[in-house]
C-alpha positions in Angstrom: 0.0 0.0 0.0 1.3 3.5 -1.0 0.1 6.5 1.0 0.5 10.1 -0.2 1.0 12.4 2.8 0.0 16.1 2.2 0.8 19.1 4.4 -0.9 22.1 2.8 -0.2 25.7 3.8 -1.8 28.9 2.6 0.7 29.2 -0.3 2.6 26.0 -0.1 2.3 22.2 -0.2 4.7 19.6 1.0 4.2 15.9 0.3 5.7 12.4 0.7 4.8 9.2 -1.0 5.4 6.4 1.5 5.4 2.6 0.7 3.8 1.1 3.8 5.2 -2.3 3.2 8.6 -1.1 4.5 7.6 2.4 5.6 10.0 3.8 3.0 9.8 7.2 1.4 9.4 6.7 -2.4 9.2 10.4 -3.2 9.1 13.8 -1.5 8.6 17.3 -2.7 7.1 20.7 -2.2 5.3 23.5 -4.0 6.0 27.0 -2.9 4.3 30.3 -3.8 1.0 28.8 -4.8 -1.2 31.6 -6.2 1.8 34.0 -6.2 4.1 34.9 -9.1 7.0 32.5 -9.4 5.5 29.2 -8.1 8.4 26.8 -7.4 8.0 23.0 -7.7 10.6 20.5 -6.5 10.4 16.7 -6.2 13.1 14.2 -5.4 12.9 10.5 -6.1 16.2 8.8 -5.1 18.8 10.8 -7.1 16.3 12.0 -9.7 15.1 15.6 -9.3 12.3 17.5 -10.9 12.8 21.3 -10.3 11.0 24.1 -12.1 9.1 27.4 -11.8 5.6 27.7 -13.3 2.8 29.9 -12.0 0.0 27.8 -10.3 -3.1 29.7 -9.4 -4.4 27.4 -6.7 -3.9 24.2 -4.8 -5.8 22.2 -7.4 -3.1 23.1 -9.9 -0.5 22.2 -7.4 -2.0 18.8 -6.7 -2.2 18.2 -10.5 1.5 19.1 -10.7 2.3 16.6 -7.9 0.4 13.8 -9.7 2.2 14.6 -13.0 5.6 14.5 -11.2 4.9 11.3 -9.3 3.9 9.5 -12.5 6.6 11.1 -14.7 8.0 8.3 -17.0 11.6 9.3 -16.4 11.8 10.8 -12.9 8.6 9.7 -11.2 8.0 7.1 -8.5 4.9 5.4 -9.8 3.4 4.4 -13.1 -0.2 5.4 -12.4 -2.2 7.4 -9.8 -4.1 4.1 -9.1 -1.0 3.0 -7.2 -1.9 5.5 -4.5 -4.2 3.8 -2.1 -5.1 6.8 0.0 -4.1 10.4 0.9 -3.3 11.4 4.5 -3.6 15.1 5.3 -2.1 17.0 8.2 -4.8 19.2 9.7 -4.0 21.8 12.3 -7.0 21.8 14.6 -9.3 19.1 15.7 -10.7 21.0 18.6 -12.6 18.7 20.9 -14.6 17.3 18.0 -11.8 15.2 16.6 -9.7 13.3 19.2 -8.3 10.9 16.6 -7.8 10.7 12.9 -10.9 10.3 10.7 -11.9 9.4 7.2 -12.9 12.5 5.2 -16.6 12.4 4.5 -19.2 15.2 4.0 -19.9 15.0 7.7 -16.3 15.2 8.9 -15.6 18.0 6.4 -18.4 19.9 7.9 -17.0 19.4 11.3 -13.6 20.6 10.2 -15.0 23.7 8.6 -16.7 24.6 11.9 -13.2 24.6 13.5 -11.8 27.2 11.2 -12.2 30.0 13.8 -9.8 28.1 16.1 -7.1 28.1 13.4 -7.9 30.9 10.9 -4.3 31.0 9.5 -3.9 27.3 8.8 -7.2 25.5 8.7 -8.5 27.0 5.4 -5.3 25.9 3.7 -5.5 22.4 5.2 -9.1 22.1 3.9 -8.1 23.4 0.5 -5.5 20.6 0.3 -8.2 18.0 1.0 -10.7 19.5 -1.5 -8.0 19.7 -4.1 -7.2 16.0 -3.8 -10.9 15.2 -3.9 -11.1 17.0 -7.3 -8.0 15.6 -8.8 -8.4 12.0 -7.3 -12.1 11.6 -6.8 -12.0 7.9 -6.2 -9.1 7.9 -3.7 -10.0 8.0 0.0 -8.7 10.9 2.2 -7.9 10.8 5.9 -7.5 13.8 8.2 -4.8 13.5 10.9 -5.0 16.3 13.5 -2.0 18.2 15.1 -4.0 18.5 18.3 -5.1 14.9 18.8 -2.0 13.6 20.6 -2.5 16.2 23.3 -6.1 15.3 24.1 -4.9 13.1 27.0 -4.2 16.3 29.0 -6.3 16.6 32.2 -8.5 19.6 32.8 -6.0 21.1 35.3 -3.5 21.3 32.4 -5.8 22.4 29.5 -8.2 24.9 31.2 -7.4 28.6 31.3 -8.3 30.6 34.4 -11.0 32.7 32.6 -14.8 32.5 33.1 -15.7 28.8 32.6 -18.5 29.9 30.3 -15.9 30.6 27.6 -14.8 27.0 27.6 -18.4 25.7 27.7 -19.6 27.9 24.8 -16.5 28.5 22.7 -14.2 25.6 23.7 -11.4 28.1 24.7 -8.7 25.9 26.2 -5.1 24.7 25.6 -5.0 22.2 22.7 -1.3 22.0 21.7 0.2 21.3 18.3 3.1 19.5 16.5 1.1 16.4 17.6 2.4 14.0 15.0 6.0 14.9 15.9 5.5 14.5 19.6 3.5 11.3 19.1 6.3 9.8 16.9 9.1 10.7 19.3 7.1 9.6 22.3 6.7 6.1 20.7 10.4 5.5 20.4 12.0 7.1 23.5 11.0 4.3 26.0 13.0 1.8 24.0 16.0 4.2 24.1 15.6 4.4 27.9 15.2 0.6 28.2 11.8 1.1 29.9 8.2 0.4 29.3 6.1 3.5 28.3 4.1 3.3 31.5 7.3 3.7 33.5 8.7 6.7 31.7 8.6 10.5 32.4 10.2 12.7 29.8 10.0 16.1 28.1 10.0 16.4 24.3 11.4 19.6 23.0 10.3 20.1 19.4 12.6 23.0 18.5 12.3 24.6 15.1 11.0 27.8 13.6 7.9 26.8 15.5 8.6 25.2 18.8 6.7 23.3 21.5 7.3 21.1 24.5 5.3 18.3 25.8 5.4 16.4 29.1 5.0 12.7 28.6 4.1 10.5 31.6 3.1 6.9 31.2 3.2 7.1 27.4 0.6 10.0 27.4 0.8 13.7 27.0 -0.1 15.4 30.3 0.9 19.0 29.4 2.2 21.0 26.4 3.4 24.5 25.8 1.3 25.7 22.9 -2.3 26.7 23.7 -5.5 27.6 21.8 -3.2 28.5 18.9 0.5 27.8 18.1 1.3 31.3 19.5 1.6 30.4 23.2 4.7 28.8 24.7 8.5 29.3 24.3 10.2 31.9 22.0 10.0 30.8 18.4 11.4 32.0 15.1 8.9 34.8 14.6 6.3 34.0 17.3 6.5 35.7 20.7 5.5 32.8 22.9 4.2 33.6 26.4 3.6 37.2 27.3 1.3 39.4 29.5 -2.0 39.9 27.5 -2.0 43.5 28.7 1.1 44.0 26.4 -1.3 43.9 23.5 -3.4 46.8 24.9 -0.3 48.8 25.7 1.2 48.5 22.2 -2.1 49.1 20.5 -2.9 52.3 22.5 0.6 53.7 22.1 1.0 52.9 18.4 -2.6 53.5 17.5 -3.2 50.0 16.2 -7.0 49.5 16.0 -7.1 46.1 14.4 -6.5 43.1 16.7 -5.5 41.1 13.6 -2.7 43.5 12.9 -1.5 43.1 16.5 -1.7 39.3 16.3 0.3 39.5 13.0 3.1 41.3 14.9 3.1 38.6 17.6 3.0 35.7 15.0 5.3 37.0 12.3 7.4 39.8 13.6 8.3 38.7 17.1 10.3 35.8 18.6 14.0 35.5 17.5 13.3 38.0 14.7 11.7 40.7 16.9 14.1 40.4 19.9 17.3 40.2 17.9 16.3 42.6 15.2 18.2 40.2 12.8 16.4 37.1 11.7 13.9 34.4 12.5 16.5 31.8 11.6 18.4 30.4 14.6 21.6 30.0 12.5 21.6 33.8 11.7 21.1 34.7 15.4 23.6 32.2 16.7 26.2 33.4 14.1 25.7 37.0 15.2 26.0 36.0 18.9 29.3 34.3 18.2 30.6 37.5 16.6 29.7 39.4 19.8 26.4 41.1 18.8 24.9 42.0 22.2 21.2 41.6 21.2 21.9 38.3 19.5 23.6 37.1 22.7 20.6 38.2 24.8 18.2 36.6 22.4 20.0 33.2 22.6 20.1 33.4 26.4 16.3 34.3 26.5 15.5 31.5 24.1 17.3 28.9 26.1 16.1 30.3 29.5 12.4 30.1 28.6 12.8 26.5 27.4 14.6 25.5 30.6 11.8 27.0 32.6 9.3 24.8 30.9 11.5 21.7 31.4 11.7 22.5 35.1 8.0 23.1 35.4 7.2 19.8 33.6 9.7 17.9 35.8 7.8 19.3 38.9 4.4 18.4 37.3 5.4 14.8 36.7 7.3 14.3 39.9 10.6 13.6 38.2 12.3 13.2 34.8 14.0 10.3 33.0 15.0 12.2 29.9 15.0 15.5 28.0 14.5 14.8 24.3 15.5 17.3 21.6 14.1 17.1 18.1 13.1 19.0 14.9 15.3 21.4 12.9 17.1 23.1 15.8 16.9 20.3 18.3 18.4 17.8 15.8 21.0 19.9 14.1 22.3 22.8 16.3 24.8 21.7 19.0 25.3 25.2 20.2 21.6 25.9 20.6 21.2 22.5 22.4 23.8 23.6 24.9 21.8 26.8 25.7 18.8 24.6 26.5 20.6 22.0 28.8 22.9 24.4 30.7 22.1 24.8 34.4 19.9 21.6 34.4 22.5 19.5 36.4 20.1 19.8 39.4 17.8 17.5 37.4 20.6 15.1 36.7 21.1 16.2 33.1 24.7 16.8 32.1 25.6 17.5 28.5 28.6 15.6 27.1 30.3 18.2 24.9 31.9 15.6 22.6 28.6 13.7 22.1 26.7 16.9 21.6 29.0 18.1 18.7 28.6 14.8 16.7 25.0 15.8 15.9 24.0 12.1 15.6 20.7 10.9 17.0 21.1 9.2 20.4 22.1 10.0 23.9 24.3 13.2 24.3 24.4 13.3 28.1 27.3 12.1 30.2 27.3 8.5 31.3 26.6 9.4 34.9 23.5 11.6 34.1 20.4 10.3 35.9 18.3 12.3 33.4 19.4 11.5 29.9 19.6 14.1 27.1 18.6 12.5 23.8 18.5 13.7 20.2 15.8 12.1 18.1 15.2 12.7 14.4 11.4 13.3 14.2 9.2 12.0 11.5 5.9 13.9 11.3 4.7 12.2 8.1 5.0 8.6 9.3 2.2 8.7 12.0 -0.1 10.3 9.3 0.7 7.5 6.9 0.1 4.8 9.6 -3.2 6.3 10.6 -4.3 6.6 7.0 -3.4 2.9 6.3 -5.3 1.7 9.4 -8.4 3.7 8.6 -8.5 2.7 4.9 -7.9 -1.0 5.7 -10.8 -0.9 8.1 -13.3 0.2 5.4 
């Protein structure tokens, strides 16, 4: 069985074709600047690459381009679209409606559309991706896999906000958490790395990339996570502010005469975080590079970034009553040894001691000292594989 995994953004689309017999990636690619001048398409199949620019007005055209590339006689991965058994879609928000992956039907599409207000930046694009596949591949089943689903095991004490309870009852305002397929994948393999059963483990997963989130995993389940109603809450990210006093919004809006809350949220989502604090870039590599050259704000930004993450780790250790491991994953967590050191420094009191030599290697595995009672582990995440696995299971059950 071959599953096509789609991750559709507002002007982009990433995809992987996975052969489920060996869970191997047969093809991967992306389409950027959909609906914008200069649409860029790139696909890689082994050492064969398709790379070109051609304007595509919408996601339907982008999906058609994906199908053409996958079935390309010379550089494709399959001979016919009929080889694709199903399509699995990453969908940002399941709210409390969808606590697990679902087959896309008229009823489930209606339910997802009702959740657009909870994810106005991402949900419309996710739904466009599904609808585009339905148009291009009308006889192929689609499955929706939700970013929020893994975190649905959180208890009320962790997911409720201290605002009038009526807002939760009427509007379902609560902490949901995101990056669920990444946290789920990592949580599934860490117990084996610790030599323990999942029910005996307590660890924190740090998904650190341009978007970053932490989760507390106890007994194999998520008991808390750093992102909230939206992906804006939590630690400092590439261009997102993370946690702040809500009154900051009022202060800025009054002083700078901003009358549109959407403009304010745009500042917090796209002009804050590493970019806003450093004044340089949303890319950790740029900020780290400037800090190593002595740029004072870049240094402060790096320190603030690591400090906020350590605070969450400490809080989750307290919430779970101990910690067996700190797990680092995603773009920064997997690849940036210097950034990792900013996260782990001063955590010796938890039993976590970074081994400098192991840290620099960059390879997945344990990078803490042998005498650490709390291991520090680097894991290469795979956000697509859980989507493919869920899609396979749902389609086989039809």
